[in-house]
N, C-alpha and C positions, 0 to 999 in steps of 0.2 A: 510719198515724197518726203514727209516728215522724218520717216525712218532713215532714208538716205542722207538727209540733212544731219541728223544726229550721228550717223556713222562717220560722216566726213569730220565732224567736230571731234569725235572720240579718237579718230585716227590721228589728227593733228595733235591733240592733247597727249596721245600715247607716245608720239615721237619726242616731243620736247618736255614733257613732264612725267608722264606715267613710267616711261622706260627708265629715265634717270632716277626716279623715286624708287623703282624696283631694284635698280643696281645698289642704291643707297642702303636699303635694308638687307639685301643679300651680302653685300660686302661687309656690312657691320658685324655679321656673324663670323667672319673669317679674318685672320691676320696672317700675313706673309712676313716671316723673319728676314730682315736685311742680312745678306751674306756677310760673314766676317772673315772668311778664309779667302786669301787673295790668289788669283791665278798666276802661275809662274810658267813662262814660256814665250815664244815668239808670237806676235800678232800682226796680221796684215791690216793695212788701212787702205781703202780703195776710194778713189775720187774721180769722177768724170767731169771734164771742164770743156767749155767752148766759149772762146772770146772773153776770157777772164783776166785780162792784163792788169786791170785795176786792182784786183784783190787776190790773185793767186800766190804772189810772193808772201803776203801776210799770212795766208792760210797755211802754206807750207811750213813756215817758221812756227806757226801755232801747232801744227801736227808734230813737228820735230820736238817741241818743248813738252809734249804730253808725257806724263809720268807712266812708267811701266816697271813691273817687278820681274827681275831675273830673265829678261828676254830682250828681243830686238824688235823694234818697229819696222816693218817692211812696207814702206809707202809706195803705192802703185797709182800712178795718175795716167788717165787716158785723155788724150786731147782729140776731141771730135772735130778735126779739120778746122781749127781756128784760123782766121784770116787776119788776126792782129798779132801782138807781140808775145802772146801767151807761151808759146813754145820756146822762144828765146829766153824768157824769164825762167822757165822751168829748167832749162839747160844749165843755168847757173848753180843748180843744186846737184851735188855729186852723189848723194846717198839716197836718191829715189829712182824708181823705175818708171820710165816714160814710154807710154805706148802711143804711137800716132796713128790715128784713123785715116785712111787714104781718102775717104769721102764722108761728108757729114751724114750720119745715120741715127743720131739721137742717143739719149742716155741709156736706154735699155741695151742697145748694141754695144755701147762703151762698157757697161757693166759686164756683159758677156766676155768681152776681150779681157777685161781686168781679172775676172774670176778664173780664167784659164791659166793665169800666172800665180794664183794664190796656192801656197803649199803649206799653210798653217791650219791648225784646228779651228781657230777663230778669226773672223775678219770684221772689221769695223768700216761701216760705210757712211761717208759724209758728203755734204755739199760744200761748195767753195765760199759761199757768202758769209756764213755764220762763223763766230769765234767760239771754239770749244774750250770749256774749263779744263785745267790741267789734270784733274783727277778722274776725268770722265771715263778714260779707257780702263783704269783699274776698277772703277765701280761696275762697269758694264760686264767686264770679264769675270768678276767675282761670282756671278750668277751661274756660271757654267762649271764651277769647281766640283761641287757636290751634287749636281743635278744633271744626270746624263740625258734627261728628257727635256732640257731647256734648249729650244731651238733658236730663239732670237730675243733680244731685249731692246726696247726703245729707250733712248734718252729723252729728256724734256727740252722742248723749244721754249725759250723765254725771250721776252721783248724788252729792249732798252727803253728808257723813258726819254732820254735826250732826243730832241728833234721831233717828238710826238706832238699830236694836236688832238682835237676833240674826236675826229673820226678814228684815229689810230688807238686812242684809249678805249673807244667802243669795241674795236676789233679785239683788243687785248682783254676786255671783259668777256667777250664771247670765247676767247681762247681759254680763259681760266675755267669756263663752263665745260669746254672740251677736255681739259686736264682732269677734271673731276671724274668725267665718264670714263676716260681711259684708265685712271687709276683703279676705279671700281671694277672695270672689266678685267683688268690684270689680276685683281684679288680673287674673283670668282672662277676664272678660267683662263682666257687669253684675250689679248688685244687684237682686234681685226685690222690691224694696220700699225705702222710704226712712224716715227718722225724720220723723213728722208734725210734731214740735216744731220742726224746722229743716231745710228743703231748698230748693234752687233749681232752677227749671225754665225751659227755653226756652219762652216763653209761647205760641209758634205751635203747640206740640205739645199743648196742652191740649185735651181734648175734654169737652164737658159731661157731668156725671155724673148718673145716675139719682138721684132725690131720696132713695131708701132705701139708698144706698151706705154701707157701714159702714167700709171701709178705703180711703179716698181716697189714703192714702200708699202703697198697694200698686198700686191700679188705675191711677193716673196715671202712675207710672213704667213700669209694665208695658206700657201703651199706647204710651208713647214708645219703649220698647225694641222693641216689635212693629214700629214703623216704621223700624227700623234704626239707632236712636240708642243711644248708650251711657248707662248709668246708673252713676255713680260713688259714691265714699265718701271724704270728707275728714275725717280725725280731728283736723285743726287747727281746724275750725269746731265750736265746742262750745256746747251749750245745757245749762244746769245745772237739775237737778230734784231733788226730794226723793223717795226711794223709799218705796213703801208699807211701813208699820211693822206692819201686821197682815194676816193672810190674807184677811179679809173685803173690805178695800179693793182688794187685788190681785185677788181673785176677780171682782169686778164688772168691772174694767177688762179683765182677761185674757179672761173669757168673751166680752165684746163683740168683742175683737179676734179671737179664734179663730172666732167666729161669722161674722165678716167673711171669713175664709179659706174657710169652707164656702160662703158667698155667692159668692165669686170662682170657686170650683170649679164650681158649678152655672151660673154666669153665663158662664164661659168655659172649658168642659171641653176644648176643643182646646188649651189652653195646657199641658196635661200630657202631650202626645204630641210626638215628635221634630219632626214637620213643622208643628206648630201654633203654635210660638213660638220665636224665636232663643235663648232662655234657658230653654227648657222644663225642662231638667235641674235647674237651680237652683230654679225655682219649685216643681217637684214635690218635690225633696228638702228644701227649706228650709221651705216653707209647707204643702204637702199631706200629705206623708209623715208630718209631725210630728202631724197630726190623727189619722192612722191608727195610729201606733205604740202608744199605750196600748190600743187595741182589739186589736191583735196580741198584745200582752203578756197581756191577759186570756184571749184564746183559747189562748195557750201554757199558762196556768194550768189552764184547763178540760181541755185535752189531758193535761196531767201528772196531773191528778186521775183521769182514766180509766186512765191507765197505771199509776198508783199502786194502784188497785183490782185491777189485773191482776197486781200483785205486783212492779212495777218499783221497786227501791230508789233508783236515782238519780233517778227522777221524784219520790219522796218527799222526797229531799233538795232538789230544786229547788223544790217547793212550800214547804218550810220557809224556804228562803232568800228566796223571793218574798214570803212572809207578813211575815217580819222587816223586809224592806226597806220594804214598804208601811206597816207599823206605825210606822216612824220619824217619818213626818209627824204623826200625832196624838200621839205621845209627845213630840215636840218642842214641842208647845203645852202639854202637861200638865207636863212636866219640863224646866226650863230647862237642866239639866246636859247634855242631849242636844245643845243648840246650842253648847256649849263646844268640841265637837270639830269642826274645820273640815270633815272629810269627811262626817260625819253632818248637819251643818248644811246643806251643799250638797245632799246627797241628799234631805233633807227638802224643800227648795225644789223640787228636781227632781220628786219625787213629787207635791207639791201642784200644780205647773203642769201635769203630765200628767193629774191628776184634773180640772183645769179644762177640758182638751180633751174629756173625756167629757161634762162638764156643758154645754159649748158645743154639742156634737152634739144633746143633748136640747133645749137652749134654741133652737137654730136650727129644729128641726122642730115645736116645741110653741108657740113664740111667733112671731108674724109679724115678719119683719125690717123694721126701721124705722131711718131715719137720725136719728131724734129724739135730743135729748140725754138722757143718763142721768146723774143726780146721786145 
């Protein structure tokens, strides 16, 4: 029992501390030169929208303003059967290609429709909500000029500070932790996923997605990497977003994302074994092991409970510490003073996101997986 307890602790420590630390030392020995030669040629930009009347005009203008060298931006927008004014707004723009889906079928199906129209070597995929910095397209495209084995490059998602609160700043802190991991993974090999808000792909590597795909921004680059291409990360290419200001909004988004990781695990189980994928270690450690970490933590608590009944003092101390840590999340909602301490604020976000992992497991097996839009 003690051995099982220790194993659970080691697994959780591996996911959140040992793996990032290993990445730190591995990446420290390698440097990747930022490309200086700029890509010259046409580039497609693909976006799938559904009921985005409030932001689609701003986004199209943003995409039209992006800088490009010696080529044309071919903007392709797929409307997934919106029932608001999205299509009417898009119709006001004469220099974009609009594809209307006859019935609502989700982002993955929309991407499939858009990619059939792409006739350029490179395609940049974006979401509607974020604002892309004007040099982002140039930065992302530069990675493909002198590297024929570059398959995809992720931009960086940054969060604005205006309108933020203690919860959103905690989420932002967690995202900075994510950024460190992605940057290190890109340095030693490839990133097992990109930011769906902003990434560039060698269009020939795209494979049609099943309509119920939840995480196209993981499956697409993982398929490219499987073919022997590299997936990179460029912190110069930035898409600005507003972080969730309450747990409920973050809950819906995060559960969908984590459910997508479960979907990928069951769709491609071979990706988590050494011979199944070139970056199986990163995929397992970054995407899959995180799903399992809260379950291992709960098992450790149950084992500690049994050992506590058997008279173990240190098991009792562990249970107390575990309980106090878990209580920080609900206490941070009830008492704002908890969020005034940086460490407890970050821990509250950490506990909340791990709770979402458990809810995602229940969601995946209790609700049929669908690529339909969740509002």
